[in-house]
N, C-alpha and C positions, 0 to 999 in steps of 0.2 A: 629662423627660430619659430615663427608663428606657423609656418608650413609643417614643421616637425611636430608641433603640439597638435595641430589639426589631424595630421596623419595618425598619431598615437590615439587620439580620440576616436577616429574612424575605426581603427583596429579594435579598440576596446569595445566599441558599440557592436561591431560585427561578432566578436567572440561572445559577448553577453547575449546577443540574439541567438547565436548558435547553441549556447549552453541552455538557454530557455527552451528552445525547440526540442533539444534532446530530452530534457526533463519532462516537458509537456507531452511528448508523443512516444517516448520509449519506456521510461521507468514506471510511470503510474499504472500502465496496463499490467505489468508483471506484479506489481504490488497489489493491485486490485484482485487479480486472480488468486494470489496467495492468501489475501484476506478472505475471499469467498471460500477457499478450501478450508481454511482454519475455522471459519464460522460454521461451515457444514459439519466438520468433524466435532466441533464443540457442541453443536446442537444434537448430533447423534449421541454423544457421550451423555449429555443432559437427559435425553429421553431414556437411555439405558439405565442411568442412575436413578431416575424417578421411578421407573418400572421396578427396579430392584428394591428400592425403599418401600414402594407400595406393597410388593409381595411380602416383604419382611413385616410390615404393619398388619397385613391381613392374617399372616400366620400367628401373630401374637393375640389376635382376637379369638 
């Protein structure tokens, strides 16, 4: 009975370690790249919007 519990604990620890490694080395890179692309597109949109609003403001003067 104790051997069975120990074996289950060993398997649980091995799977937890494997899941941690997958999350640590696989997913964050893709998420980080997606975040960078979204930030770059958002920054570009912000600059274009600011330029447009500045032009509209200058025309009103």
